[in-house]
C-alpha positions as CSV (number, residue, x, y, z in Angstrom):
1,M,98.1,107.3,115.9
2,H,101.7,108.0,115.3
3,A,103.6,108.8,118.5
4,A,106.5,111.1,118.5
5,T,109.8,109.3,119.2
6,N,112.6,110.6,121.3
7,K,114.5,111.3,118.1
8,D,111.6,113.3,116.8
9,R,111.3,115.3,119.9
10,A,115.0,116.2,119.6
11,M,114.5,117.7,116.2
12,K,115.4,121.3,115.8
13,D,113.4,123.7,113.7
14,S,116.2,123.9,111.2
15,D,115.9,120.1,110.6
16,L,112.2,120.4,109.8
17,L,112.5,123.6,107.8
18,Y,115.0,122.1,105.3
19,G,114.3,118.4,105.6
20,L,111.6,115.8,104.6
21,R,109.8,113.7,107.1
22,H,106.4,113.3,105.5
23,L,105.1,112.7,101.9
24,S,101.5,113.1,100.7
25,L,100.8,111.5,97.3
26,E,97.6,112.3,95.5
27,L,96.7,109.3,93.4
28,T,93.9,111.1,91.5
29,A,92.1,114.4,91.4
30,G,88.9,112.4,90.5
31,C,86.3,111.5,93.1
32,N,82.9,109.9,93.2
33,E,81.8,112.8,95.5
34,R,81.5,116.5,94.8
35,C,81.8,118.0,98.3
36,V,80.7,121.6,98.4
37,H,83.9,122.6,100.3
38,C,86.5,120.4,98.7
39,C,89.9,122.0,98.8
40,T,91.0,120.1,95.7
41,S,87.8,120.8,93.7
42,S,87.6,117.0,93.1
43,S,84.7,115.4,91.2
44,P,84.1,112.6,88.7
45,E,85.1,115.0,85.9
46,Q,88.6,115.5,87.3
47,F,90.1,112.0,86.5
48,V,91.2,113.4,83.1
49,T,93.6,115.8,84.8
50,D,95.8,113.0,86.3
51,K,99.3,112.9,84.8
52,L,101.4,110.6,87.1
53,A,101.7,106.9,86.3
54,R,102.3,104.2,88.9
55,Q,106.0,104.1,88.2
56,D,106.2,107.9,88.9
57,Y,104.7,107.2,92.4
58,G,107.1,104.3,92.9
59,R,110.0,106.7,92.1
60,L,108.6,109.3,94.5
61,L,108.3,106.8,97.3
62,K,111.8,105.6,96.9
63,E,113.2,109.1,96.6
64,G,111.2,110.4,99.5
65,R,112.5,107.6,101.8
66,E,116.1,108.3,100.7
67,L,115.6,111.9,101.7
68,G,114.4,110.9,105.2
69,A,110.6,110.7,104.9
70,A,109.3,108.1,107.4
71,S,105.6,108.6,106.8
72,V,103.5,108.6,103.7
73,Q,99.8,109.4,103.1
74,F,97.8,108.5,100.0
75,I,95.1,111.0,99.2
76,G,92.8,112.1,96.4
77,G,90.3,113.0,95.0
78,E,89.3,109.5,96.2
79,P,92.4,107.2,96.2
80,A,90.2,104.0,96.4
81,T,88.8,104.7,92.9
82,K,92.2,103.4,91.8
83,K,92.2,100.5,94.1
84,Y,94.7,98.3,92.3
85,E,97.3,101.0,92.1
86,L,96.6,102.0,95.7
87,M,97.1,98.4,96.9
88,Q,100.4,98.1,95.1
89,L,101.7,101.4,96.3
90,I,100.8,100.6,99.9
91,R,102.9,97.5,99.6
92,D,105.7,99.5,97.9
93,A,105.7,101.9,100.8
94,R,105.9,99.1,103.3
95,N,108.7,97.4,101.4
96,T,110.6,100.7,101.0
97,G,110.7,101.2,104.8
98,Y,108.0,103.8,105.6
99,K,107.1,103.5,109.2
100,H,103.6,105.1,109.0
101,I,101.3,104.6,106.1
102,E,97.9,106.4,105.9
103,V,95.1,106.4,103.4
104,Y,92.8,109.4,103.4
105,T,89.5,108.2,101.9
106,N,85.9,109.1,101.9
107,L,85.2,105.4,102.7
108,T,82.4,105.0,100.2
109,I,84.6,102.5,98.3
110,L,86.2,99.7,100.3
111,P,86.2,96.3,98.5
112,D,87.4,93.4,100.6
113,M,90.7,93.1,98.8
114,L,91.5,96.7,99.7
115,L,90.6,96.2,103.3
116,D,92.7,93.1,103.4
117,T,95.7,95.1,102.1
118,F,95.1,97.7,104.8
119,K,95.2,94.9,107.4
120,E,98.2,93.2,105.8
121,C,100.3,96.4,105.8
122,G,99.1,98.0,109.0
123,V,97.6,101.0,107.2
124,H,96.1,103.9,109.2
125,V,92.8,105.1,107.8
126,A,91.6,108.7,107.8
127,S,88.3,110.0,106.6
128,S,85.9,113.0,106.7
129,F,82.4,112.8,108.0
130,Y,80.0,115.7,107.8
131,S,76.8,114.8,109.7
132,C,75.0,112.0,111.5
133,D,72.0,113.3,109.6
134,E,72.0,111.3,106.3
135,Q,70.4,114.1,104.3
136,V,72.8,116.8,105.6
137,H,75.8,114.6,104.9
138,D,74.7,113.6,101.4
139,N,73.8,117.2,100.6
140,I,77.4,118.2,101.4
141,T,79.0,115.4,99.4
142,R,76.4,115.7,96.7
143,L,76.3,111.9,96.4
144,R,73.2,110.1,97.4
145,G,73.9,107.2,99.7
146,S,77.4,108.4,100.7
147,H,76.4,108.7,104.4
148,R,75.3,105.1,104.5
149,M,78.3,103.8,102.7
150,T,80.8,105.8,104.7
151,S,79.2,104.8,108.0
152,R,79.1,101.2,107.0
153,N,82.8,101.2,106.0
154,M,83.9,103.1,109.1
155,Q,82.4,100.2,111.1
156,R,84.3,97.7,108.9
157,V,87.6,99.5,109.5
158,L,86.9,99.5,113.2
159,D,85.9,95.8,113.2
160,A,89.3,95.1,111.5
161,K,91.0,96.8,114.4
162,L,92.7,99.4,112.2
163,P,93.6,102.9,113.4
164,L,90.8,105.3,112.3
165,R,90.7,109.0,112.7
166,V,87.8,111.1,111.4
167,G,87.7,114.8,110.7
168,V,84.4,116.7,110.8
169,I,84.4,119.9,108.7
170,G,82.2,122.5,110.2
171,M,80.2,124.7,107.7
172,Q,76.9,126.4,107.4
173,E,75.3,123.2,106.1
174,N,76.0,121.1,109.2
175,Q,76.2,123.6,112.0
176,Q,73.1,122.3,113.7
177,T,74.3,118.7,113.8
178,L,78.0,119.1,114.8
179,D,77.6,118.0,118.4
180,A,75.3,115.1,117.5
181,T,77.8,114.0,114.8
182,L,80.7,113.9,117.3
183,A,78.5,111.9,119.7
184,Y,77.6,109.5,116.8
185,L,81.3,108.9,116.0
186,K,82.0,108.2,119.7
187,Q,79.0,105.8,119.8
188,I,80.3,103.6,116.9
189,G,83.7,103.4,118.4
190,V,85.8,106.1,116.7
191,K,88.4,107.2,119.3
192,Q,90.3,109.9,117.2
193,Y,88.0,112.6,115.9
194,G,87.9,116.4,115.8
195,V,86.4,119.4,114.1
196,D,88.1,121.6,111.5
197,R,87.0,124.7,109.6
198,V,86.5,125.1,105.9
199,R,89.7,126.2,104.2
200,G,89.6,128.9,101.5
201,V,91.0,126.7,98.8
202,G,89.2,125.1,95.8
203,R,85.4,125.0,96.3
204,G,86.0,126.1,100.0
205,K,86.6,129.7,98.9
206,A,82.8,130.3,98.8
207,E,82.5,129.8,102.6
208,A,85.9,130.2,104.2
209,K,86.5,133.3,106.4
210,A,90.2,133.4,105.5
211,S,92.3,132.9,102.4
212,G,95.9,132.8,101.3
213,I,98.6,131.9,103.7
214,E,96.6,133.2,106.7
215,Q,94.1,130.2,106.5
216,L,96.8,127.6,107.0
217,C,97.6,125.9,110.3
218,H,101.3,126.6,109.7
219,N,102.5,123.2,110.6
220,C,103.3,123.0,106.9
221,W,106.9,124.1,107.5
222,M,107.6,120.9,109.4
223,G,109.1,118.8,106.7
224,G,106.2,117.8,104.5
225,I,105.6,117.8,100.7
226,T,102.4,117.0,98.9
227,V,102.5,115.9,95.3
228,A,99.2,116.3,93.3
229,S,98.2,113.9,90.5
230,D,99.0,116.5,87.9
231,A,102.7,116.4,89.1
232,T,102.6,119.7,90.9
233,A,104.3,119.8,94.3
234,Y,102.9,121.8,97.3
235,P,104.1,122.5,100.8
236,C,100.9,120.8,102.2
237,T,97.6,119.3,101.1
238,V,95.6,122.5,101.4
239,G,98.4,124.9,100.3
240,R,97.2,124.7,96.7
241,E,97.9,128.4,96.1
242,F,101.6,127.8,96.7
243,P,103.1,125.5,94.1
244,V,106.7,124.7,94.7
245,G,107.7,122.6,91.8
246,N,106.8,119.8,89.3
247,V,108.0,116.2,89.9
248,L,108.0,115.4,86.2
249,T,110.6,118.1,85.6
250,S,112.4,118.1,88.9
251,S,113.5,115.6,91.5
252,L,112.1,115.7,95.1
253,Q,115.6,116.7,96.1
254,G,115.5,119.7,93.7
255,I,112.1,120.7,95.1
256,L,113.2,120.3,98.7
257,T,116.2,122.6,98.2
258,G,114.5,125.0,95.8
259,D,113.7,128.6,96.6
260,A,110.0,128.3,96.4
261,L,109.6,125.7,99.1
262,T,112.3,127.2,101.3
263,N,110.8,130.6,101.2
264,F,107.3,129.3,101.9
265,R,108.5,127.3,104.9
266,V,110.5,130.2,106.3
267,Q,107.5,132.5,106.1
268,S,105.2,129.8,107.5
269,H,107.6,129.2,110.4
270,Q,107.6,132.9,111.2
271,I,103.8,133.0,111.4
272,Y,103.9,129.8,113.5
273,Q,106.2,131.5,116.0
274,L,104.2,134.7,116.0
275,R,100.9,132.8,116.8
276,K,102.6,130.5,119.3
277,N,104.0,133.5,121.2
278,N,101.0,135.7,120.8
279,R,97.6,133.9,120.6
280,E,95.9,137.2,119.9
281,A,97.8,137.5,116.7
282,C,95.8,134.6,115.2
283,E,94.0,136.1,112.2
284,I,91.7,133.2,111.4
285,P,88.2,134.1,112.5
286,C,87.3,130.6,113.6
287,E,84.7,131.9,116.0
288,L,82.7,132.9,112.9
289,N,82.7,129.3,111.9
290,Y,81.9,127.5,115.2
291,G,80.8,130.1,117.7
292,P,82.6,131.1,120.9
293,D,81.7,128.0,122.8
294,Q,83.7,125.8,120.4
295,C,86.6,128.1,119.5
296,G,89.2,128.4,122.2
297,P,92.7,129.8,121.5
298,D,94.1,126.3,120.8
299,R,91.6,125.7,117.9
300,C,93.3,128.2,115.6
301,S,96.8,127.9,117.0
302,P,99.6,126.3,115.1
303,D,99.5,123.5,117.7
304,S,96.0,122.4,116.6
305,R,95.4,119.6,114.2
306,C,94.9,120.3,110.5
307,N,92.5,118.2,108.5
308,P,92.9,116.8,105.9
309,E,96.6,116.6,106.8
310,L,98.1,113.5,108.3
311,G,97.7,114.8,111.8
312,L,101.2,113.8,113.0
313,P,102.1,115.5,116.2
314,D,104.7,118.3,116.3
315,P,107.9,116.2,116.2
316,R,109.4,118.3,119.0
317,S,106.6,117.6,121.5
318,V,103.7,115.3,122.2
319,H,100.1,116.5,121.6
320,K,97.1,114.4,122.6
321,Y,94.3,114.3,120.1
322,E,91.6,116.7,121.3
323,R,88.2,115.3,122.0
324,I,85.0,117.2,122.6
325,D,82.6,116.2,125.3
326,T,79.1,116.1,123.8
327,S,77.4,114.3,126.5
328,Q,75.5,117.3,127.8
329,R,74.6,118.8,124.4
330,G,70.9,119.0,123.5
331,L,71.5,118.2,119.8
332,V,72.4,114.6,120.8
333,S,68.8,113.9,121.9
334,Q,67.4,116.0,119.1
335,Y,69.1,113.9,116.5
336,G,69.0,110.7,118.5
337,N,66.7,108.9,116.1
338,I,69.1,109.3,113.1
339,C,72.5,109.1,114.9
340,K,72.6,105.3,115.0
341,P,75.3,102.9,113.6
342,V,74.5,101.7,110.1
343,N,74.2,97.9,109.6
344,P,77.5,96.9,107.9
345,S,75.7,94.1,106.0
346,E,73.5,96.6,104.2
347,D,74.7,97.2,100.6
348,T,73.5,100.4,98.8
349,C,75.5,99.6,95.6
350,K,73.4,98.1,92.9
351,P,74.9,96.0,90.1
352,D,73.9,98.5,87.4
353,E,75.8,101.2,89.3
354,R,79.2,99.5,89.0
355,D,81.7,100.9,86.7
356,T,83.5,98.2,84.6
357,D,85.7,100.4,82.5
358,D,88.4,101.1,85.1
359,D,89.4,100.7,88.7
360,R,86.3,102.6,90.0
361,D,83.9,100.4,92.0
362,C,80.6,101.9,92.8
363,Y,79.0,105.1,91.7
364,P,75.5,105.5,93.3
365,V,73.4,107.9,91.4
366,N,73.8,111.5,92.4
367,A,71.0,113.3,94.2
């Protein structure tokens, strides 16, 4: 977990509004899963929409670092479907001087060579996990076997002593197993975990209770830029309704100083201040997603964490990662028979399910 430095804490709002401290790079819009709530609408069919080449990402890493970015996150789709490119870019990021490197992955694909690169470069790993109930999880990802593969590879990451944070997205499909799922994550050794709501972006529009700028956590004014694999730049990963430029026709510097990003950040900062000063002004009906026992004022405040964002703390202060005590919840015992660590040695990927045409490793048959 990245800790805010004294220099970070001394940052002024103006430094964050007009600067760059974090870069998210989407390596592909393609994914071996088809999650029902996916904010990027990723699926195996979306690989064809990718436009950026490896040299484009290398240029973005260099330019981002020159503009002051100290952290980078590689996202998708599923970035591990392009494992060779991902491994090289991780090394490029390290050699360029990024202090914090994170890969956000569904952890269904983790070949030894990729895990070795994570260890070599001190990569932070982030993932989403939907239920300790295998059927519930696989129904959300729409990929049979995804629960077992993700569980197995979470354990491999933990065994490798790499930092791992896990976001659980609450939705109608997994409401009844949320508490047991958090207990499961704690049981296998995950120390950084939390619950987020479905965002009204991509396929999440079908369930989310908020849309547009109201749904965002409004930490997105704090010096971040996300670049999608089709070259479109956004103020944050889930802000897909607010394009701010194109990296094939403009430099990061041009996007950073352009009116689209500046105006978005100013508006987001205003909403941040409003919610920070008046908790009742929060328009996100998160109690409709989780119920009043799980939705305190801080859950929908601008100070809360925002999955699938990097989860860096507000650079002007230090926030502890919130944990939820599930020890007294009845669902733990109700689902105790299924909430058990998966044997890391078990392999659910059969030889005839391996894709030999490109970087993609293992595509278990969809349910």
